[in-house]
C-alpha atoms as an extended CHARMM CRD file, in Angstrom:
* protein
*
       184  EXT
         1         1  MET       CA             16.4030000000        9.2990000000      -22.7330000000  PROA      1               0.0000000000
         2         2  ARG       CA             15.5310000000        5.9910000000      -24.3430000000  PROA      2               0.0000000000
         3         3  ALA       CA             12.7600000000        3.7570000000      -23.0980000000  PROA      3               0.0000000000
         4         4  PRO       CA             14.0180000000        0.6290000000      -21.3140000000  PROA      4               0.0000000000
         5         5  ARG       CA             14.4500000000       -2.4710000000      -23.4780000000  PROA      5               0.0000000000
         6         6  ARG       CA             12.0190000000       -5.3420000000      -23.0370000000  PROA      6               0.0000000000
         7         7  ASP       CA             14.6610000000       -7.5560000000      -21.4610000000  PROA      7               0.0000000000
         8         8  GLN       CA             15.4580000000       -4.8120000000      -18.9380000000  PROA      8               0.0000000000
         9         9  LEU       CA             11.7870000000       -4.4970000000      -18.0020000000  PROA      9               0.0000000000
        10        10  ARG       CA             11.4730000000       -8.2760000000      -17.7720000000  PROA      10              0.0000000000
        11        11  ASN       CA             14.5690000000       -8.5330000000      -15.5420000000  PROA      11              0.0000000000
        12        12  ARG       CA             13.3120000000       -5.7430000000      -13.2950000000  PROA      12              0.0000000000
        13        13  GLN       CA              9.9550000000       -7.4810000000      -12.8620000000  PROA      13              0.0000000000
        14        14  ARG       CA             11.6690000000      -10.8130000000      -12.2050000000  PROA      14              0.0000000000
        15        15  LEU       CA             13.7370000000       -9.1310000000       -9.4870000000  PROA      15              0.0000000000
        16        16  VAL       CA             10.6670000000       -7.5430000000       -7.8810000000  PROA      16              0.0000000000
        17        17  THR       CA              8.7720000000      -10.8510000000       -7.9700000000  PROA      17              0.0000000000
        18        18  ALA       CA             11.7230000000      -12.7660000000       -6.5260000000  PROA      18              0.0000000000
        19        19  ALA       CA             12.2380000000      -10.1070000000       -3.8460000000  PROA      19              0.0000000000
        20        20  ARG       CA              8.5570000000      -10.1950000000       -2.9320000000  PROA      20              0.0000000000
        21        21  GLU       CA              8.7500000000      -13.9590000000       -2.4060000000  PROA      21              0.0000000000
        22        22  ALA       CA             12.0630000000      -13.8080000000       -0.5440000000  PROA      22              0.0000000000
        23        23  PHE       CA             10.9030000000      -10.9360000000        1.6900000000  PROA      23              0.0000000000
        24        24  ALA       CA              7.6940000000      -12.8450000000        2.4630000000  PROA      24              0.0000000000
        25        25  GLU       CA              9.7190000000      -15.8770000000        3.5310000000  PROA      25              0.0000000000
        26        26  HSD       CA             12.7170000000      -14.2690000000        5.2380000000  PROA      26              0.0000000000
        27        27  GLY       CA             11.9090000000      -10.5960000000        5.7970000000  PROA      27              0.0000000000
        28        28  PRO       CA             13.9290000000       -7.6030000000        4.6140000000  PROA      28              0.0000000000
        29        29  GLU       CA             17.1410000000       -9.1330000000        5.9830000000  PROA      29              0.0000000000
        30        30  VAL       CA             17.3820000000      -11.6030000000        3.0740000000  PROA      30              0.0000000000
        31        31  ALA       CA             20.6130000000      -11.2860000000        1.1070000000  PROA      31              0.0000000000
        32        32  LEU       CA             20.4460000000       -9.5330000000       -2.2510000000  PROA      32              0.0000000000
        33        33  GLU       CA             22.4380000000      -12.3980000000       -3.7510000000  PROA      33              0.0000000000
        34        34  GLU       CA             19.5790000000      -14.7480000000       -2.8200000000  PROA      34              0.0000000000
        35        35  ILE       CA             17.0870000000      -12.4700000000       -4.5780000000  PROA      35              0.0000000000
        36        36  ALA       CA             19.2600000000      -12.3470000000       -7.7150000000  PROA      36              0.0000000000
        37        37  ARG       CA             19.5790000000      -16.1440000000       -7.6430000000  PROA      37              0.0000000000
        38        38  ARG       CA             15.7980000000      -16.5770000000       -7.3450000000  PROA      38              0.0000000000
        39        39  ALA       CA             15.2630000000      -14.1370000000      -10.2190000000  PROA      39              0.0000000000
        40        40  GLY       CA             17.7470000000      -16.0130000000      -12.3940000000  PROA      40              0.0000000000
        41        41  VAL       CA             19.9570000000      -12.9550000000      -12.9150000000  PROA      41              0.0000000000
        42        42  GLY       CA             23.3990000000      -11.9310000000      -11.7780000000  PROA      42              0.0000000000
        43        43  THR       CA             24.0290000000       -9.5700000000       -8.8980000000  PROA      43              0.0000000000
        44        44  THR       CA             25.3100000000       -6.9850000000      -11.3950000000  PROA      44              0.0000000000
        45        45  THR       CA             21.8580000000       -6.9330000000      -12.9980000000  PROA      45              0.0000000000
        46        46  LEU       CA             20.2290000000       -6.5710000000       -9.5890000000  PROA      46              0.0000000000
        47        47  TYR       CA             22.4730000000       -3.6430000000       -8.6370000000  PROA      47              0.0000000000
        48        48  ARG       CA             21.9190000000       -2.0160000000      -12.0430000000  PROA      48              0.0000000000
        49        49  HSD       CA             18.1830000000       -1.9240000000      -11.3320000000  PROA      49              0.0000000000
        50        50  PHE       CA             18.3940000000       -1.4240000000       -7.5660000000  PROA      50              0.0000000000
        51        51  PRO       CA             21.6760000000        0.1440000000       -6.4060000000  PROA      51              0.0000000000
        52        52  GLU       CA             20.3260000000        0.1460000000       -2.8330000000  PROA      52              0.0000000000
        53        53  LYS       CA             18.2400000000       -2.4500000000       -1.0390000000  PROA      53              0.0000000000
        54        54  GLU       CA             15.8490000000        0.3300000000        0.0030000000  PROA      54              0.0000000000
        55        55  GLY       CA             14.9210000000        0.8830000000       -3.6460000000  PROA      55              0.0000000000
        56        56  LEU       CA             14.0720000000       -2.7920000000       -4.0210000000  PROA      56              0.0000000000
        57        57  ILE       CA             11.9880000000       -2.6900000000       -0.8440000000  PROA      57              0.0000000000
        58        58  GLU       CA             10.0890000000        0.3230000000       -2.2250000000  PROA      58              0.0000000000
        59        59  ALA       CA              9.4990000000       -1.5060000000       -5.5260000000  PROA      59              0.0000000000
        60        60  VAL       CA              8.0640000000       -4.4940000000       -3.6530000000  PROA      60              0.0000000000
        61        61  LEU       CA              5.8310000000       -2.2080000000       -1.5570000000  PROA      61              0.0000000000
        62        62  ASP       CA              4.5940000000       -0.6620000000       -4.8270000000  PROA      62              0.0000000000
        63        63  ASP       CA              3.9910000000       -4.1390000000       -6.2510000000  PROA      63              0.0000000000
        64        64  LEU       CA              2.0530000000       -5.2200000000       -3.1580000000  PROA      64              0.0000000000
        65        65  ALA       CA             -0.1540000000       -2.1390000000       -3.4290000000  PROA      65              0.0000000000
        66        66  ALA       CA             -0.7590000000       -2.3270000000       -7.1980000000  PROA      66              0.0000000000
        67        67  ALA       CA             -4.0700000000       -4.2310000000       -7.0080000000  PROA      67              0.0000000000
        68        68  VAL       CA             -5.2810000000       -2.0010000000       -4.1780000000  PROA      68              0.0000000000
        69        69  ARG       CA             -4.4430000000        1.1020000000       -6.2410000000  PROA      69              0.0000000000
        70        70  HSD       CA             -6.2610000000       -0.3160000000       -9.2730000000  PROA      70              0.0000000000
        71        71  ASN       CA             -9.3880000000       -1.1050000000       -7.2170000000  PROA      71              0.0000000000
        72        72  ALA       CA             -9.3310000000        2.3820000000       -5.6840000000  PROA      72              0.0000000000
        73        73  GLU       CA             -9.1650000000        3.9450000000       -9.1410000000  PROA      73              0.0000000000
        74        74  LEU       CA            -12.1700000000        1.8660000000      -10.2340000000  PROA      74              0.0000000000
        75        75  ALA       CA            -14.1430000000        2.8610000000       -7.1290000000  PROA      75              0.0000000000
        76        76  MET       CA            -13.5750000000        6.5440000000       -7.8870000000  PROA      76              0.0000000000
        77        77  GLY       CA            -15.8620000000        6.1440000000      -10.9170000000  PROA      77              0.0000000000
        78        78  HSD       CA            -18.9470000000        5.9000000000       -8.6950000000  PROA      78              0.0000000000
        79        79  GLU       CA            -21.0970000000        8.8750000000       -7.7150000000  PROA      79              0.0000000000
        80        80  ASP       CA            -21.6200000000        8.4770000000       -3.9450000000  PROA      80              0.0000000000
        81        81  PRO       CA            -18.6070000000        9.9530000000       -2.0670000000  PROA      81              0.0000000000
        82        82  VAL       CA            -19.4190000000        7.9340000000        1.0790000000  PROA      82              0.0000000000
        83        83  GLY       CA            -19.6410000000        4.6920000000       -0.8920000000  PROA      83              0.0000000000
        84        84  VAL       CA            -16.4280000000        5.5180000000       -2.7370000000  PROA      84              0.0000000000
        85        85  PHE       CA            -14.6110000000        6.3090000000        0.5110000000  PROA      85              0.0000000000
        86        86  ARG       CA            -15.8500000000        3.1370000000        2.1960000000  PROA      86              0.0000000000
        87        87  ALA       CA            -14.8480000000        1.0410000000       -0.8260000000  PROA      87              0.0000000000
        88        88  VAL       CA            -11.3930000000        2.5910000000       -1.0990000000  PROA      88              0.0000000000
        89        89  PHE       CA            -10.7330000000        2.3180000000        2.6480000000  PROA      89              0.0000000000
        90        90  THR       CA            -11.9270000000       -1.2870000000        2.7560000000  PROA      90              0.0000000000
        91        91  GLN       CA            -10.0200000000       -2.2810000000       -0.3820000000  PROA      91              0.0000000000
        92        92  SER       CA             -6.8840000000       -0.5940000000        0.9540000000  PROA      92              0.0000000000
        93        93  CYS       CA             -7.0970000000       -3.0080000000        3.8720000000  PROA      93              0.0000000000
        94        94  ASP       CA             -7.9490000000       -5.9850000000        1.6460000000  PROA      94              0.0000000000
        95        95  MET       CA             -4.7360000000       -7.8920000000        1.1730000000  PROA      95              0.0000000000
        96        96  SER       CA             -4.0060000000      -11.5290000000        1.9350000000  PROA      96              0.0000000000
        97        97  GLU       CA             -2.5120000000      -12.2860000000        5.3390000000  PROA      97              0.0000000000
        98        98  GLN       CA              0.8630000000      -12.9630000000        3.7080000000  PROA      98              0.0000000000
        99        99  GLU       CA              0.7150000000       -9.6890000000        1.7490000000  PROA      99              0.0000000000
       100       100  VAL       CA             -0.2290000000       -7.7830000000        4.9050000000  PROA      100             0.0000000000
       101       101  ALA       CA              2.6060000000       -9.3930000000        6.8390000000  PROA      101             0.0000000000
       102       102  THR       CA              5.1060000000       -8.6920000000        4.0590000000  PROA      102             0.0000000000
       103       103  PHE       CA              3.9410000000       -5.0850000000        3.6660000000  PROA      103             0.0000000000
       104       104  ALA       CA              4.1970000000       -4.4970000000        7.4290000000  PROA      104             0.0000000000
       105       105  ARG       CA              7.6570000000       -6.1020000000        7.6720000000  PROA      105             0.0000000000
       106       106  LEU       CA              8.9740000000       -4.0960000000        4.7460000000  PROA      106             0.0000000000
       107       107  ALA       CA              7.4340000000       -0.8470000000        5.9800000000  PROA      107             0.0000000000
       108       108  GLY       CA              9.2170000000       -1.4760000000        9.2680000000  PROA      108             0.0000000000
       109       109  ALA       CA             12.5790000000       -2.0180000000        7.5910000000  PROA      109             0.0000000000
       110       110  GLY       CA             13.6400000000        1.5860000000        8.1480000000  PROA      110             0.0000000000
       111       111  ASP       CA             12.6090000000        5.2080000000        7.9640000000  PROA      111             0.0000000000
       112       112  ARG       CA             12.8100000000        5.3570000000        4.1780000000  PROA      112             0.0000000000
       113       113  ALA       CA             10.5900000000        2.2750000000        3.7790000000  PROA      113             0.0000000000
       114       114  ASP       CA              8.1590000000        3.5440000000        6.4070000000  PROA      114             0.0000000000
       115       115  ASP       CA              7.8930000000        6.9330000000        4.6820000000  PROA      115             0.0000000000
       116       116  HSD       CA              7.3740000000        5.2430000000        1.3200000000  PROA      116             0.0000000000
       117       117  ALA       CA              4.6410000000        2.9630000000        2.6900000000  PROA      117             0.0000000000
       118       118  GLN       CA              2.8560000000        5.9510000000        4.2300000000  PROA      118             0.0000000000
       119       119  ARG       CA              3.0910000000        7.9770000000        0.9920000000  PROA      119             0.0000000000
       120       120  LEU       CA              1.9140000000        4.9820000000       -1.0050000000  PROA      120             0.0000000000
       121       121  ILE       CA             -1.2190000000        4.4460000000        1.0840000000  PROA      121             0.0000000000
       122       122  THR       CA             -1.8840000000        8.1930000000        1.2360000000  PROA      122             0.0000000000
       123       123  SER       CA             -1.7680000000        8.3830000000       -2.5650000000  PROA      123             0.0000000000
       124       124  VAL       CA             -4.3230000000        5.5570000000       -2.7770000000  PROA      124             0.0000000000
       125       125  VAL       CA             -6.7790000000        6.9370000000       -0.2050000000  PROA      125             0.0000000000
       126       126  GLY       CA             -6.1970000000       10.6390000000       -0.8870000000  PROA      126             0.0000000000
       127       127  PRO       CA             -8.6230000000       11.1780000000       -3.7810000000  PROA      127             0.0000000000
       128       128  ALA       CA            -11.5200000000        9.4410000000       -1.9780000000  PROA      128             0.0000000000
       129       129  THR       CA            -10.7000000000       11.3280000000        1.2230000000  PROA      129             0.0000000000
       130       130  ASP       CA            -10.7170000000       14.6620000000       -0.6330000000  PROA      130             0.0000000000
       131       131  ARG       CA            -14.0120000000       13.7920000000       -2.2800000000  PROA      131             0.0000000000
       132       132  LEU       CA            -15.6180000000       12.8600000000        1.0590000000  PROA      132             0.0000000000
       133       133  ARG       CA            -14.3190000000       16.1020000000        2.6090000000  PROA      133             0.0000000000
       134       134  ALA       CA            -15.7250000000       18.1560000000       -0.2930000000  PROA      134             0.0000000000
       135       135  ALA       CA            -19.1330000000       16.5160000000        0.2960000000  PROA      135             0.0000000000
       136       136  GLY       CA            -18.9620000000       17.5830000000        3.9600000000  PROA      136             0.0000000000
       137       137  ARG       CA            -19.0540000000       13.9730000000        5.1560000000  PROA      137             0.0000000000
       138       138  LEU       CA            -15.5490000000       13.5560000000        6.6060000000  PROA      138             0.0000000000
       139       139  ARG       CA            -15.0140000000       14.1440000000       10.3130000000  PROA      139             0.0000000000
       140       140  ALA       CA            -13.3080000000       17.5170000000       10.7910000000  PROA      140             0.0000000000
       141       141  GLY       CA             -9.5590000000       17.6280000000       11.1210000000  PROA      141             0.0000000000
       142       142  ILE       CA             -8.9360000000       14.2970000000        9.3760000000  PROA      142             0.0000000000
       143       143  THR       CA             -6.3430000000       14.2640000000        6.5790000000  PROA      143             0.0000000000
       144       144  ALA       CA             -5.4530000000       11.7190000000        3.9180000000  PROA      144             0.0000000000
       145       145  GLU       CA             -2.2960000000       11.0310000000        5.9420000000  PROA      145             0.0000000000
       146       146  ASP       CA             -4.4940000000       10.2020000000        8.9480000000  PROA      146             0.0000000000
       147       147  ILE       CA             -6.5370000000        7.8250000000        6.8070000000  PROA      147             0.0000000000
       148       148  ALA       CA             -3.3380000000        6.1300000000        5.6210000000  PROA      148             0.0000000000
       149       149  THR       CA             -2.3150000000        5.6530000000        9.2470000000  PROA      149             0.0000000000
       150       150  PHE       CA             -5.7290000000        4.1520000000       10.0620000000  PROA      150             0.0000000000
       151       151  VAL       CA             -5.3970000000        1.7610000000        7.1200000000  PROA      151             0.0000000000
       152       152  ARG       CA             -1.9930000000        0.6740000000        8.4120000000  PROA      152             0.0000000000
       153       153  MET       CA             -3.4860000000        0.1730000000       11.8810000000  PROA      153             0.0000000000
       154       154  THR       CA             -6.0720000000       -2.2460000000       10.4870000000  PROA      154             0.0000000000
       155       155  LEU       CA             -3.3200000000       -4.2060000000        8.7670000000  PROA      155             0.0000000000
       156       156  THR       CA             -1.9320000000       -5.1570000000       12.1690000000  PROA      156             0.0000000000
       157       157  ALA       CA             -5.1140000000       -6.9900000000       13.2280000000  PROA      157             0.0000000000
       158       158  ASP       CA             -4.5580000000      -10.6100000000       14.2220000000  PROA      158             0.0000000000
       159       159  SER       CA             -7.3010000000      -12.0980000000       12.0330000000  PROA      159             0.0000000000
       160       160  ASP       CA             -9.6430000000      -11.3180000000        9.1730000000  PROA      160             0.0000000000
       161       161  GLU       CA            -12.4970000000      -10.9750000000       11.6830000000  PROA      161             0.0000000000
       162       162  ALA       CA            -10.5360000000       -8.5170000000       13.8280000000  PROA      162             0.0000000000
       163       163  ARG       CA             -9.5180000000       -6.5690000000       10.7000000000  PROA      163             0.0000000000
       164       164  SER       CA            -13.1490000000       -6.4110000000        9.5710000000  PROA      164             0.0000000000
       165       165  LYS       CA            -14.2480000000       -5.0650000000       12.9800000000  PROA      165             0.0000000000
       166       166  ALA       CA            -11.4600000000       -2.4880000000       13.0250000000  PROA      166             0.0000000000
       167       167  ILE       CA            -12.3810000000       -1.2960000000        9.5320000000  PROA      167             0.0000000000
       168       168  GLN       CA            -16.0590000000       -0.9330000000       10.4700000000  PROA      168             0.0000000000
       169       169  VAL       CA            -15.3070000000        0.9750000000       13.6870000000  PROA      169             0.0000000000
       170       170  MET       CA            -12.9250000000        3.3180000000       11.8970000000  PROA      170             0.0000000000
       171       171  LEU       CA            -15.3560000000        3.9580000000        9.0620000000  PROA      171             0.0000000000
       172       172  ASP       CA            -18.1800000000        4.6370000000       11.5090000000  PROA      172             0.0000000000
       173       173  GLY       CA            -15.9760000000        7.1960000000       13.2590000000  PROA      173             0.0000000000
       174       174  LEU       CA            -14.7050000000        8.8940000000       10.1030000000  PROA      174             0.0000000000
       175       175  VAL       CA            -17.8940000000        9.3810000000        8.0960000000  PROA      175             0.0000000000
       176       176  VAL       CA            -20.3910000000       11.8600000000        9.5400000000  PROA      176             0.0000000000
       177       177  GLU       CA            -24.1290000000       11.9090000000        8.8720000000  PROA      177             0.0000000000
       178       178  GLY       CA            -25.6210000000       14.5740000000        6.6610000000  PROA      178             0.0000000000
       179       179  GLY       CA            -23.3560000000       17.2290000000        5.2490000000  PROA      179             0.0000000000
       180       180  ALA       CA            -21.6200000000       18.7860000000        8.2550000000  PROA      180             0.0000000000
       181       181  SER       CA            -18.0880000000       17.6310000000        8.9920000000  PROA      181             0.0000000000
       182       182  GLU       CA            -18.0300000000       18.7300000000       12.6160000000  PROA      182             0.0000000000
       183       183  MET       CA            -16.8620000000       16.7640000000       15.6180000000  PROA      183             0.0000000000
       184       184  GLY       CA            -19.9010000000       15.5850000000       17.5600000000  PROA      184             0.0000000000
């Protein structure tokens, strides 16, 4: 299979960028024709890249999470598993209000989008969660999927201050002192 041509990659990115903007303004109900118009491409090009709207929604969710994923990968380079976990959890919740709102609206667009959003966050927080568990510092019974759910819960906070409080409370409840991951 051949690698995509540069113009194909450029058109795909233009579609994702246009969809991200349109979804932020109008939600997942926006017409695909409007997204193609904003991207400066025809609907045939849009459907060639995204035969289903769900695929475009997933691509925008991926795009929204790209910076978070990059920051999580950088944090994994540090030694302290507690510090790494705290950084990854906090950075996973660190999106602008518009990005948070768009992510939440798209994740709520249907079961497929919700599953994708959950898998996406789990893949970001999973390595730090595993590392914290291996160090014996994660509360017993907590999985990477649980952590992803907690991240999503913080994204629903009404303000940056409320989000910050929710993050701190969750972190305090997830990380145990010493090296025993037992419920206290």
